[in-house]
N, C-alpha and C positions, 0 to 999 in steps of 0.2 A: 258602262263598265259592269262586267258580270258580278253577281253577288251570291248570297247564300240561298239555296233552294231546298225546301223539304217537301216530301210527298207522303200522303196518307192514302194507301190503297185499300179499298173495301171490296167485299164480295168474293167471287169465285177465283179459282186458279187461273182461268182464262183471262180475267181482268188483271190479275197479278202479272201475267206475262206482258200484257200491254204496258203496265207500269214500268216493267224492267226495260222495255224498249225505250220508253220516254226518258227515263233517268239516264240511260246511255247517251241519248242525243243531247241532253242537258250538260252532261259532263264534257262531251266533245265540243260543246259551244263555250266551254270555259267556266261554267258555273260550279260553285262549291256545293256538294251535296251534304245535307245535314240530316243525321239520323233522327234527332229530336226536332220535329217540325216546328215546335213552338219557338225554337231559337233561330229560325230562318228569316230571311227578308221576305220571301214570297213562298206561300204554301199552296201546293197543288193537291186537291182532293179528288182522287180517281174513284168515282162512285159506282155503286150497283143500283139498278132500278128495276130488279126482277119482280119482287113481291113487296107487299106493304111494309113489312118489318125492315127489309133492306133499304127501302126508300126513307123510312123514318130515321134509321141509323145514319144515312147519308146527310139528311137535312140537319140532324143534331150535330154532326161533325162540322158541317159548313158553318152553322151558327156559332159553334165553339170557337172556331178560328176567326170568324168575323168579329167576335167579341174581343179577341186578342188584338185585332187590327184597331178597333175603337180605342183600346187602351194604349195604342202606340207601340206595341211590342213587335208587331210585324207590319210590313208595308202593303201586302196585297194577298188576295185569295183568288185562285183559279179553280174552276170546277170542270172536270173531264169525266169520261166514262159513260156508262149506260144511262144514268139519270140525266146527264147533260144532253145526251142524244135524244132521249125520249121526251124530255120536258124542256127543250132548248129555250123556247120563248117564255114558258111559265117561270123558270128560275129567275130570269131578269125581272119579271113583274113581282113575284112573291119574295124574292131575296135580293133586293136592290143593293145590299151591302157587298155582294160579290163583284169583283173587279172584272173578271172575264169568264165566259162560258165557252168551252170548246167541244163541238160534236166529235164523234169518233173519227170522222174524216179529216179533222184538223189536228190530230195527234202529232203529225210531223212538223207542225208549225208552233209547237210548244215553246221552243227556245225563243222564237220571235215574240210570242205572247208574253213570256216572262220579262223580256226586255221592255216591252211597251208598258206593262204594269209597273215595273220599276220606275218608268218615266212618268207615272201618274195617270196613264190612260185607262179608260174603262170601255170595254168593247166585247163583242161576241164573234166567234168564228165557227160556222157550221161545217163546211166541207162535205164531201161525198163519202158516206160510210163504206161504200164499195172500194174506196181507195185506201182503206185501212191496211197497212203493211203488217204482215204476220211473220216475215222471215228476215227481219233486220237484226242487227247486232243488239245485244242487251247486257245489262249488268244483273247477274243472278242475285236475287235477294235471299235465297235459301242457302243452307249450309251443307246438308248431307244428301240432298236430292235436288233435282231440277225438273220443273214442269217443261213440257215440250208440246206446244200447240200445233196440231196437225191440220186443223181446218177452222174456218170461221163461218158463222151463220148456221142456219138450219132450215130444212124444207119439210120437217115432219108435220107442222101445223097442228099440234095438239091444241085443243080448243081453249085451254086455260092459260096458255103460254104467250107472252109478249115478245119473246126473243126474236122471232123472225121479223117483226116490225122494228125492233131495235137494232139488231145486228145484220139483218138481211138474209138473203138466200145462202145456201151452202157454197163455200169456196174452199176447196182443198188445196193444200200445198203439194208440190210434186214430191214424189218419193225421194228423188236425188237431193232436194233441198232439206228434207227432214233428216235424212241419213247424214248429210254433211254437218248439220247442227249437232246431231247426236255424237258424231265423232269428235267434234270440238269439245262438247261437254265431257266426254270420257277423257280427252287429252288433258283438260284442266283439272281432272280429279274426281268428277262426279261418278259414283258407281251405281246410283239409282236414277233412272229417268221415268217420268210419269207422263204418259200421253194423254192430252186433254183436247176435247172439242165438244160441241153441243151433243154430238152423237158420234162416238169413235167408230162404231160398227158400220156406218155408212161412208166412212172415209173413202175418197177417190171416185165416188160414183159420178160426180160432175165432170171430172177430168178424163176418166178412163172408160166411162159407160157402164161400169159395175163397181161394187165395193172392192177395195184393194187392201183392206186392213191386214189380211193374212200375208200378202206379199210384202207389205211394209214391215211387219213384225219379223219376218224371216230375215230381211236385210239388216234390221237392227240387232238381231241376235248374233250376227257375224262380227260385230264391233268388239274389239279387244278392250278390256278395262271395265265394261259394263257388267254388273252382277245381277241387278234387278231391273226388269222392264215391266212397269205396271200400266194398265190402261184403266181410265175412268169413264163413266157414262156410256156403258154398253147397253143399247136398247134390246130388250128380250126378243123382239120380233126379228132381229137380224143376227142373232147368235147362231151361226151355222155349225154343222158337224165338223166342217173343215177347221173352223176357229177353235172349237172345243178340243179336237185332236191335236192341234198345234200347241195350245196351252199345256196340254197334258204331256207332250213330248219334249218341248224345249225347256231346258233347265233354267235359262235366264228369264223366262216369262213367269212372273209371279202368279202363284195359284190363288188369285184374288180377283173377283169380278164384282164390279159395281153396276147393278142392274136396276135402274129406276122403273119399277112396275106401276107405281102410283095408286093402283087399286086392284081388286080381284073380282069385283062384281061385273058380270058381262054387260049389264045395262049401263053402268057408269063408265066402263071402259069404252063402250061405243060412243057415249056422249062426250067423252074426252078425245075422241078420234084416235084412240089407240087401236092397234091391229091385233093384239093378243086376246085370247079368252082365258077364263079361269083354268080350264082343263089344259090348255096349252102352256100356261105358266107353271102349273103343277108338273107337267111332263118335262118341261125344260129344266126345272130345278132338280128333279130326280135324275135326269140325264147328266147334269153337271156334276152332281155328287158321285155318280157311278163312274163317270169317265175320267174325272180329275181328282184323284185321291188327295184328301186334305184341303180341298178348295174352300176358300172363305167367300161367302156370299153376302154382299151388302145391297140394301135397297132403300128407296125413299117412297113414301106414301103421302097421299093427300086425303085429309079427313074433312068431311063437311062439304063435299062437292055439291053444286046445286042439284036439288032433288034427291039427295042421298037419304033414303028412308032409314028408320031405326033397324029394320031387318037387314038392309045392305051394310050398315055399319057393323052389326053383329057378325055378318058374314066375313067382313074384313078382319075383325078381331079373331074369329075362329081360324082364318087363313094364316094369320101371323102366328098363332099358337101351333098350328099344324106344321108350317114350313120351318119354324125355328131358325130364322135368318141369324147369321153371326153378327151382323151389324145392321142397324135400321134407324132411319130418321123419319119422323112424321111431321108434316106441316099442316096447319089449319089452312083451308082453302082461302086464297086471296083473289078477290074479284078484280082483275086487272082491266082497266078501261081499254076499249078497242078490241078485246078478245071475244070470240063467240060465246064462251062460257059465262061471261059477265052479263049477257043478255038472256040467259036461260031462266025459265021460271023455277021457283022452289029454292030461292037463295036463303040460306040459313043465317041466323043471327050470329054475331061474333062470339058470344058467350058459349053457344052450343058447339060451334066449330072448334073452339079452343078446348072445350071439355072433351070432345071426341079425340082430338089429337093427344091430349094428356092421357086418356085411357090407353091408347095404343102404345105410348111411350112407357107407361107403367107396366103394361104387359111385356114389352120388350125388355125392360129392366130385369124382370124375373127370369126371362129366358137367358139374357146375357150373364146373369149371376150363375145360373146352372152351367152354362157353357164354360165360363171362366173356371169354375170349380173343377171341371174335368181336366184342366191343365195343371193342376197341382201335382208336383213331383216331376213334371216334364223338364227336359233341357231344351232350351229354345235359342236359336241364333238371333242375335239382336244387333242392330246398328246403334252405336252410341251417338246420342243427339245433344246431350248437355249434362250439366251438373246442377242439381237442385240444392242450393245452399241451405234452404230451410229444412229440408228433409235429410241433408247430408248424405246424399246418394246420387248416383247417375240415373239417367233415364234414356229410353230409346224405343225402338219399334222392331217388331219382327215382320216377316212377310205378311202377317195377318192384320197389320194395322197400316192404313193409309195415313199420311201425315195430315195434321190439322183437323181431321174429321173423326178419327177413331181414337181409342184410348192409348195409353202409354204403358211401358214396362219400366218400373223403378227397381234399381238393384244396387247392391253394395259391392265394392271392390277394394281389396287390400292394397292395390297399387294404382297409380294414376293411369288414366285411359285417354286416348286421343279421340277427339270428335271425329266421327266418320268411320272409326274402327268397328269391325265385326267381332263380337264376343259371344260366348255361350253362357246362358243364364239359367240357373236352376230355379224354377218357380216354387215359392213357398207360401204365398198368400194371395188373396184377391182383395180388391179395394174398388167397389163400384164397378166401373167399366175398365179399370186398370188392373195390372198384375204386379206383384212384388216378388223379388227373388234376390239371388246372390250369384256373383260370377263364379263359374267353375274353373278349376285349375286346368292349365293346358290350352 
C-alpha cells in the first residue's frame, strides 16, 4: 500500500529536473509526497557527486536521514543521483544503513524501489545511464520560473571534470520535444524558463551534425506567454556571432550569459583541455558588452589547479580585476578520481587552494559592491518571488539575477503583491550582493 515519500534533491538545476521527473512518477504510482522529508515513510536523497564539497554534503544528508531511521521516525532511505551513479558499489560498503542505491538508469524504477523498501527489502539497482529519460512529465518544484533541460551528458572532456564518466556522452533532445514542453510550461503560467545542460552552446550537435542552439531559441521566442528565456552554462569557445546577435535582437532572450571560463592563463587552460586563450576570452567579453547593451556576465573559476604557480594565480586575479564580471563564483580545485587532472604533477595542498579561492572571491566582492552602487537611483523591473517576514518586505529578481545562484532585490510595497507578478522597483540601497528598494507607483 502506497505511503508517504519525501525527497531531498541536492546539486545543480539539471539534477533538480531529474528529481521533478521522479516525484511525478511517484505521485502517479499513488504515493503521498511530503514536503518535510523527515515526516515521510521513505526518504529519497537525490545526490550530487561533482566535487568534494558536494559529495560531503550528500554523505552528511544521507547520514542525517539514516539516523532518523535508526530512531524509528522513518522506514527507509534511498539514494539516487550522481553520487549513486559514480559510487554505486562504494555506498553499499561505506554506508550500509542505506536501504537502496539507484543509478541514473534506474530512475524510472523508483516507485518499485519505494515499494520494496516499504516491504523491508534492501537492494541496489544500477540500470544503464544512457536510458535516463529527460523528456518525461514532471512536477515543477519552483514557483516563478522553470528549468528546462535540453540535453544530457557532455563530450567536452575537460581534464578536471567527472561529468562525462557520470552522466555519459552528449544526448540532445529534439527541438520539437523542447518546444512542446516550453509551451506546456507557458500554458500553466510560467513566464520565465531557464535552459540547462552541461553545455547549452553545443546543443543539437549529436542530433543534427552541428549546434542548433540558435534555432531552438528562435522557436522558443515564438511561444506566447513567455517573458524571459534564460540560458545557463554557455561555453566561451562556442559563443558565435549568430548567438550574440540573436540575444541582442530578441526581446524575450534575457541579456544574461553564464560563461564558465575556469581560468585565464593559457598554460592552465591548455592543461584543462579548454579551447580558449586569454586573448580570445578578453576579445569575447569585449564583443559581448559591445553588441548586447546591458548584458550581465557571470562566470566560474577554479583556483589551485595542479601546477598553478603564484604568477599564474596573480594573472587570474588581475584578469578578474580587469574584466569586472557582474557575477562570479570561484571554487578551490577538487582532484576527482578518474580524471586526467587528478594525475597531473604539482597538486597543491587544500589550505593553499582554499586561500586562493578566497582571495578571488574577496576581489569579486569589491567589484560587485562597486557595480551595485552604480544601480542606486535606477528603476528596475523585478519579478516578485516571495515575502520576507523577518525583513517585512518582498524580494525578487531582475533579468540580471539568475535564481538560486545570484543575489536578490528586497523592496517594500504599500499594497499586497502576487508571487510571479512583475513590478518596477526604485533602488535605494545596496546590501552585500543584494539590492534594496521600494516599489514605484504605476
